[in-house]
N, CA, C and O of each residue as an XYZ file, in Angstrom:
512
protein
N       0.839     -1.191      0.000
C       0.000      0.000      0.000
C       0.875      1.244      0.000
O       1.954      1.272      0.592
N       0.383      2.258     -0.674
C       1.126      3.505     -0.746
C       1.030      4.243      0.583
O      -0.010      4.226      1.242
N       2.133      4.896      0.971
C       2.079      5.684      2.206
C       1.265      6.958      1.996
O       1.134      7.445      0.874
N       0.730      7.480      3.072
C       0.001      8.746      3.022
C       1.032      9.867      3.019
O       1.989      9.835      3.793
N       0.843     10.848      2.162
C       1.750     11.992      2.122
C       1.150     13.153      2.907
O      -0.045     13.177      3.203
N       2.009     14.113      3.236
C       1.528     15.295      3.955
C       0.488     16.046      3.124
O      -0.475     16.576      3.676
N       0.670     16.095      1.817
C      -0.287     16.786      0.957
C      -1.653     16.135      0.966
O      -2.677     16.816      1.021
N      -1.664     14.798      0.911
C      -2.939     14.068      0.949
C      -3.628     14.289      2.289
O      -4.831     14.545      2.343
N      -2.853     14.187      3.376
C      -3.440     14.376      4.706
C      -3.987     15.792      4.860
O      -5.099     15.979      5.353
N      -3.217     16.781      4.444
C      -3.666     18.172      4.561
C      -4.940     18.404      3.744
O      -5.873     19.052      4.218
N      -4.980     17.878      2.525
C      -6.161     18.056      1.671
C      -7.384     17.361      2.249
O      -8.515     17.774      1.994
N      -7.160     16.303      3.029
C      -8.275     15.571      3.634
C      -8.794     16.270      4.877
O     -10.006     16.351      5.075
N      -7.894     16.780      5.726
C      -8.350     17.321      7.008
C      -8.913     18.728      6.944
O      -9.747     19.087      7.775
N      -8.485     19.534      5.986
C      -8.960     20.931      5.957
C     -10.474     21.014      5.866
O     -11.075     21.734      6.663
N     -11.134     20.310      4.928
C     -12.598     20.411      4.891
C     -13.264     19.837      6.135
O     -14.323     20.306      6.551
N     -12.638     18.816      6.731
C     -13.230     18.224      7.927
C     -13.130     19.181      9.107
O     -14.112     19.410      9.815
N     -11.950     19.734      9.315
C     -11.731     20.613     10.462
C     -12.472     21.934     10.320
O     -12.855     22.538     11.322
N     -12.674     22.385      9.102
C     -13.339     23.675      8.898
C     -14.857     23.554      8.915
O     -15.563     24.562      8.882
N     -15.360     22.327      8.966
C     -16.800     22.131      9.006
C     -17.447     22.027      7.645
O     -18.666     21.885      7.555
N     -16.654     22.094      6.569
C     -17.221     22.059      5.221
C     -17.809     20.699      4.856
O     -18.599     20.597      3.918
N     -17.428     19.656      5.592
C     -17.931     18.315      5.279
C     -19.128     17.932      6.150
O     -19.521     16.765      6.183
N     -19.699     18.889      6.844
C     -20.905     18.634      7.632
C     -20.652     17.834      8.900
O     -19.523     17.718      9.377
N     -21.731     17.290      9.424
C     -21.683     16.564     10.694
C     -20.807     15.316     10.612
O     -20.065     15.016     11.547
N     -20.890     14.600      9.517
C     -20.051     13.403      9.355
C     -18.577     13.787      9.352
O     -17.742     13.064      9.897
N     -18.258     14.921      8.739
C     -16.880     15.401      8.733
C     -16.393     15.758     10.124
O     -15.242     15.498     10.473
N     -17.279     16.359     10.922
C     -16.911     16.688     12.310
C     -16.594     15.426     13.097
O     -15.646     15.399     13.883
N     -17.383     14.384     12.887
C     -17.126     13.118     13.587
C     -15.817     12.496     13.126
O     -15.064     11.960     13.940
N     -15.539     12.562     11.830
C     -14.278     12.026     11.306
C     -13.100     12.808     11.879
O     -12.082     12.218     12.240
N     -13.231     14.131     11.963
C     -12.174     14.974     12.526
C     -11.937     14.617     13.996
O     -10.792     14.494     14.431
N     -13.011     14.453     14.749
C     -12.882     14.097     16.167
C     -12.194     12.751     16.328
O     -11.345     12.593     17.205
N     -12.543     11.788     15.500
C     -11.890     10.475     15.597
C     -10.410     10.591     15.268
O      -9.587      9.897     15.865
N     -10.061     11.463     14.324
C      -8.665     11.671     13.966
C      -7.895     12.293     15.131
O      -6.825     11.811     15.502
N      -8.442     13.361     15.701
C      -7.790     14.030     16.839
C      -7.590     13.040     17.984
O      -6.514     12.986     18.580
N      -8.618     12.264     18.289
C      -8.514     11.291     19.377
C      -7.460     10.236     19.100
O      -6.732      9.839     20.009
N      -7.365      9.776     17.860
C      -6.363      8.764     17.507
C      -4.952      9.319     17.636
O      -4.065      8.634     18.144
N      -4.732     10.553     17.183
C      -3.400     11.159     17.273
C      -3.032     11.375     18.736
O      -1.904     11.091     19.139
N      -3.963     11.869     19.524
C      -3.691     12.079     20.955
C      -3.411     10.759     21.666
O      -2.506     10.669     22.495
N      -4.184      9.752     21.338
C      -4.014      8.447     21.966
C      -2.650      7.847     21.627
O      -1.998      7.249     22.483
N      -2.232      8.008     20.394
C      -0.999      7.383     19.924
C       0.239      8.147     20.339
O       1.258      7.543     20.675
N       0.164      9.482     20.321
C       1.368     10.285     20.511
C       1.319     11.226     21.706
O       2.228     12.035     21.898
N       0.273     11.128     22.505
C       0.181     11.945     23.706
C      -0.797     13.096     23.553
O      -1.121     13.527     22.446
N      -1.247     13.568     24.678
C      -2.267     14.617     24.714
C      -1.818     15.892     24.008
O      -2.629     16.568     23.374
N      -0.537     16.225     24.114
C      -0.029     17.457     23.501
C       0.167     17.332     21.997
O       0.481     18.315     21.325
N      -0.016     16.132     21.469
C       0.171     15.920     20.036
C      -1.105     16.192     19.249
O      -1.178     15.896     18.056
N      -2.104     16.750     19.910
C      -3.370     17.020     19.226
C      -3.136     17.955     18.056
O      -2.390     18.925     18.187
N      -3.747     17.693     16.931
C      -3.582     18.583     15.779
C      -4.038     19.995     16.117
O      -5.085     20.174     16.739
N      -3.272     20.990     15.718
C      -3.626     22.371     16.038
C      -4.761     22.924     15.196
O      -5.346     23.947     15.550
N      -5.084     22.274     14.095
C      -6.122     22.783     13.207
C      -7.496     22.479     13.781
O      -7.849     21.315     13.974
N      -8.259     23.505     14.049
C      -9.617     23.338     14.552
C     -10.549     24.173     13.691
O     -10.103     24.904     12.806
N     -11.809     24.064     13.948
C     -12.793     24.792     13.147
C     -12.576     26.297     13.197
O     -12.968     27.006     12.270
N     -11.954     26.798     14.268
C     -11.731     28.233     14.397
C     -10.454     28.715     13.724
O     -10.267     29.920     13.559
N      -9.570     27.800     13.332
C      -8.323     28.184     12.685
C      -8.557     28.519     11.223
O      -9.629     28.275     10.668
N      -7.527     29.083     10.619
C      -7.635     29.482      9.215
C      -7.225     28.320      8.317
O      -6.036     28.020      8.219
N      -8.181     27.654      7.654
C      -7.821     26.564      6.774
C      -7.072     27.034      5.534
O      -6.599     26.209      4.753
N      -6.957     28.350      5.340
C      -6.207     28.877      4.219
C      -4.715     28.957      4.473
O      -3.955     29.296      3.566
N      -4.277     28.651      5.688
C      -2.851     28.665      6.025
C      -2.200     27.391      5.503
O      -1.900     26.476      6.270
N      -1.987     27.341      4.198
C      -1.490     26.118      3.557
C      -0.133     25.690      4.106
O       0.105     24.499      4.306
N       0.756     26.644      4.350
C       2.085     26.300      4.863
C       2.026     25.670      6.241
O       2.689     24.666      6.501
N       1.232     26.260      7.124
C       1.099     25.732      8.483
C       0.436     24.369      8.502
O       0.853     23.481      9.247
N      -0.587     24.199      7.692
C      -1.293     22.928      7.633
C      -0.384     21.846      7.053
O      -0.372     20.715      7.539
N       0.374     22.193      6.021
C       1.267     21.207      5.404
C       2.363     20.798      6.380
O       2.721     19.622      6.449
N       2.903     21.758      7.139
C       3.939     21.435      8.126
C       3.376     20.517      9.209
O       4.025     19.557      9.626
N       2.165     20.825      9.656
C       1.521     19.980     10.666
C       1.291     18.581     10.115
O       1.564     17.593     10.796
N       0.788     18.489      8.877
C       0.524     17.187      8.259
C       1.820     16.399      8.091
O       1.835     15.183      8.280
N       2.898     17.080      7.739
C       4.198     16.411      7.592
C       4.651     15.810      8.923
O       5.248     14.734      8.950
N       4.366     16.504     10.022
C       4.720     15.977     11.344
C       3.924     14.712     11.658
O       4.490     13.736     12.149
N       2.641     14.717     11.384
C       1.802     13.540     11.633
C       2.254     12.378     10.749
O       2.348     11.242     11.214
N       2.531     12.660      9.484
C       2.995     11.625      8.560
C       4.352     11.088      9.019
O       4.623      9.894      8.892
N       5.198     11.963      9.550
C       6.489     11.527     10.092
C       6.315     10.557     11.243
O       7.040      9.567     11.338
N       5.359     10.832     12.119
C       5.046      9.900     13.212
C       4.592      8.560     12.646
O       4.999      7.501     13.125
N       3.754      8.615     11.632
C       3.219      7.388     11.031
C       4.318      6.551     10.387
O       4.242      5.323     10.375
N       5.340      7.216      9.851
C       6.434      6.483      9.203
C       7.161      5.578     10.199
O       7.694      4.538      9.815
N       7.185      5.962     11.453
C       7.850      5.159     12.473
C       6.920      4.228     13.223
O       7.348      3.557     14.162
N       5.664      4.173     12.832
C       4.680      3.372     13.542
C       3.761      2.697     12.511
O       2.734      3.264     12.136
N       4.126      1.488     12.053
C       3.354      0.827     10.999
C       1.873      0.645     11.325
O       1.028      0.744     10.436
N       1.555      0.381     12.581
C       0.155      0.201     12.957
C      -0.624      1.509     12.782
O      -1.734      1.507     12.251
N      -0.042      2.614     13.227
C      -0.691      3.911     13.051
C      -0.749      4.280     11.572
O      -1.736      4.855     11.115
N       0.301      3.952     10.823
C       0.317      4.238      9.380
C      -0.830      3.513      8.671
O      -1.484      4.087      7.801
N      -1.072      2.258      9.041
C      -2.187      1.516      8.457
C      -3.516      2.170      8.800
O      -4.387      2.312      7.942
N      -3.667      2.571     10.067
C      -4.902      3.232     10.494
C      -5.080      4.552      9.739
O      -6.174      4.867      9.269
N      -3.990      5.318      9.629
C      -4.057      6.621      8.960
C      -4.441      6.462      7.493
O      -5.236      7.245      6.972
N      -3.888      5.465      6.830
C      -4.205      5.211      5.427
C      -5.691      4.884      5.276
O      -6.361      5.408      4.386
N      -6.197      4.020      6.147
C      -7.617      3.653      6.091
C      -8.503      4.858      6.411
O      -9.509      5.092      5.740
N      -8.126      5.614      7.434
C      -8.904      6.782      7.826
C      -8.954      7.797      6.687
O     -10.021      8.333      6.386
N      -7.819      8.064      6.054
C      -7.786      9.029      4.948
C      -8.683      8.581      3.797
O      -9.371      9.399      3.187
N      -8.674      7.295      3.503
C      -9.523      6.778      2.432
C     -10.994      6.992      2.720
O     -11.763      7.369      1.835
N     -11.384      6.748      3.963
C     -12.789      6.927      4.334
C     -13.152      8.404      4.446
O     -14.210      8.828      3.981
N     -12.268      9.185      5.065
C     -12.554     10.607      5.273
C     -12.579     11.373      3.958
O     -13.350     12.322      3.815
N     -11.760     10.982      3.007
C     -11.726     11.679      1.724
C     -13.078     11.594      1.020
O     -13.456     12.509      0.288
N     -13.803     10.507      1.237
C     -15.119     10.358      0.622
C     -16.108     11.393      1.152
O     -17.060     11.756      0.461
N     -15.885     11.869      2.379
C     -16.780     12.864      2.969
C     -16.561     14.249      2.376
O     -17.429     15.116      2.477
N     -15.410     14.457      1.764
C     -15.073     15.785      1.259
C     -15.454     15.973     -0.201
O     -15.280     17.061     -0.749
N     -15.970     14.933     -0.836
C     -16.376     15.029     -2.236
C     -17.800     15.565     -2.302
O     -18.731     14.976     -1.753
N     -17.946     16.679     -2.977
C     -19.282     17.280     -3.097
C     -20.142     16.435     -4.034
O     -19.687     16.037     -5.106
N     -21.372     16.163     -3.635
C     -22.252     15.396     -4.520
C     -22.576     16.189     -5.782
O     -22.767     17.404     -5.746
N     -22.630     15.480     -6.874
C     -22.956     16.119     -8.149
C     -24.458     16.377     -8.207
O     -25.248     15.569     -7.719
N     -24.850     17.491     -8.798
C     -26.284     17.755     -8.922
C     -26.925     16.746     -9.882
O     -26.311     16.316    -10.859
N     -28.148     16.388     -9.585
C     -28.856     15.407    -10.398
C     -30.176     16.021    -10.847
O     -30.896     16.630    -10.057
N     -30.475     15.851    -12.121
C     -31.760     16.290    -12.646
C     -32.298     15.165    -13.526
O     -31.840     14.977    -14.653
N     -33.261     14.425    -13.010
C     -33.910     13.366    -13.785
C     -35.192     13.923    -14.366
O     -36.105     14.313    -13.638
N     -35.250     13.956    -15.695
C     -36.402     14.575    -16.340
C     -36.955     13.656    -17.421
O     -36.227     13.188    -18.297
N     -38.239     13.414    -17.341
C     -38.978     12.774    -18.429
C     -40.075     13.774    -18.740
O     -41.035     13.916    -17.983
N     -39.925     14.464    -19.859
C     -40.816     15.596    -20.107
C     -41.292     15.647    -21.558
O     -41.033     14.761    -22.371
N     -41.977     16.699    -21.818
C     -42.526     16.984    -23.142
C     -43.464     15.858    -23.569
O     -44.391     15.512    -22.837
N     -43.237     15.305    -24.706
C     -44.127     14.282    -25.236
C     -43.502     12.898    -25.117
O     -43.733     12.025    -25.954
N     -42.704     12.709    -24.064
C     -42.033     11.418    -23.885
C     -43.054     10.329    -23.581
O     -43.995     10.532    -22.813
N     -42.850      9.194    -24.188
C     -43.682      8.033    -23.925
C     -42.785      6.945    -23.372
O     -41.791      6.571    -23.996
N     -43.133      6.445    -22.215
C     -42.356      5.376    -21.600
C     -43.217      4.134    -21.573
O     -44.239      4.096    -20.889
N     -42.813      3.125    -22.307
C     -43.511      1.839    -22.320
C     -42.642      0.846    -21.571
O     -41.598      0.426    -22.070
N     -43.061      0.480    -20.404
C     -42.247     -0.422    -19.593
C     -41.628      0.345    -18.449
O     -42.140      1.380    -18.021
N     -40.532     -0.172    -17.965
C     -39.885      0.435    -16.803
C     -39.016      1.626    -17.164
O     -38.571      1.772    -18.303
N     -38.790      2.457    -16.192
C     -37.916      3.604    -16.350
C     -36.990      3.615    -15.143
O     -37.448      3.597    -14.001
N     -35.712      3.643    -15.395
C     -34.734      3.679    -14.304
C     -33.965      4.980    -14.400
O     -33.372      5.294    -15.433
N     -33.982      5.725    -13.323
C     -33.183      6.940    -13.231
C     -32.285      6.786    -12.017
O     -32.749      6.425    -10.935
N     -31.010      7.057    -12.194
C     -30.068      6.848    -11.098
C     -28.983      7.907    -11.117
O     -28.682      8.498    -12.154
N     -28.410      8.131     -9.962
C     -27.279      9.050     -9.839
C     -25.979      8.275     -9.927
O     -25.273      8.359    -10.931
N     -25.664      7.540     -8.913
C     -24.424      6.768     -8.868
C     -24.770      5.321     -8.614
O     -25.517      5.003     -7.689
N     -24.230      4.451     -9.430
C     -24.467      3.028     -9.249
C     -23.126      2.356     -9.005
O     -22.212      2.462     -9.822
N     -23.015      1.674     -7.891
C     -21.828      0.894     -7.575
C     -22.200     -0.565     -7.711
O     -22.982     -1.090     -6.918
N     -21.649     -1.215     -8.704
C     -21.993     -2.616     -8.938
C     -22.807     -2.743    -10.205
O     -23.031     -1.767    -10.920
N     -23.239     -3.937    -10.469
C     -23.963     -4.213    -11.694
C     -25.418     -3.830    -11.632
O     -26.002     -3.688    -10.557
N     -25.993     -3.665    -12.804
C     -27.419     -3.387    -12.929
C     -27.965     -4.372    -13.966
O     -27.443     -4.472    -15.077
N     -29.005     -5.083    -13.594
C     -29.635     -6.024    -14.521
C     -31.082     -5.610    -14.701
O     -31.824     -5.464    -13.730
N     -31.473     -5.423    -15.942
C     -32.855     -5.050    -16.248
C     -33.435     -6.144    -17.124
O     -32.852     -6.509    -18.145
N     -34.568     -6.657    -16.728
C     -35.191     -7.732    -17.497
C     -35.009     -9.069    -16.817
O     -34.800     -9.155    -15.607
N     -35.093    -10.108    -17.623
C     -34.975    -11.460    -17.084
C     -33.531    -11.815    -16.794
O     -32.601    -11.302    -17.416
N     -33.375    -12.709    -15.829
C     -32.016    -13.205    -15.552
C     -31.591    -14.127    -16.677
O     -32.407    -14.900    -17.179
N     -30.333    -14.062    -17.084
C     -29.862    -14.911    -18.183
C     -29.832    -16.379    -17.797
O     -29.459    -17.224    -18.611
């Protein structure tokens, strides 16, 4: 598995810490802070909070580099961090707008399927 870089970590935590990822993001941020404190001590808590300036790219990158440096020396934490980043990154992706329209003089004979995102296969009709 690829290691987490400071850039990836910084890009993941900024929306979470700033509140841009909503309630789920706040929970992910809290779990991250708790994990870092648990692993590296109470004073190792990330300095980035909802009240800080998420636009301070240099400060955030330096902080992320420190956390990634800790992870490099702790394979168990590195595995957790990699998994956490993968899950947390999904919270920072803005949903695409969806407009399902059947209008005008459209005639639908049979079923109509409208979907946004499909993960996995879709079978319409009889099973083969």
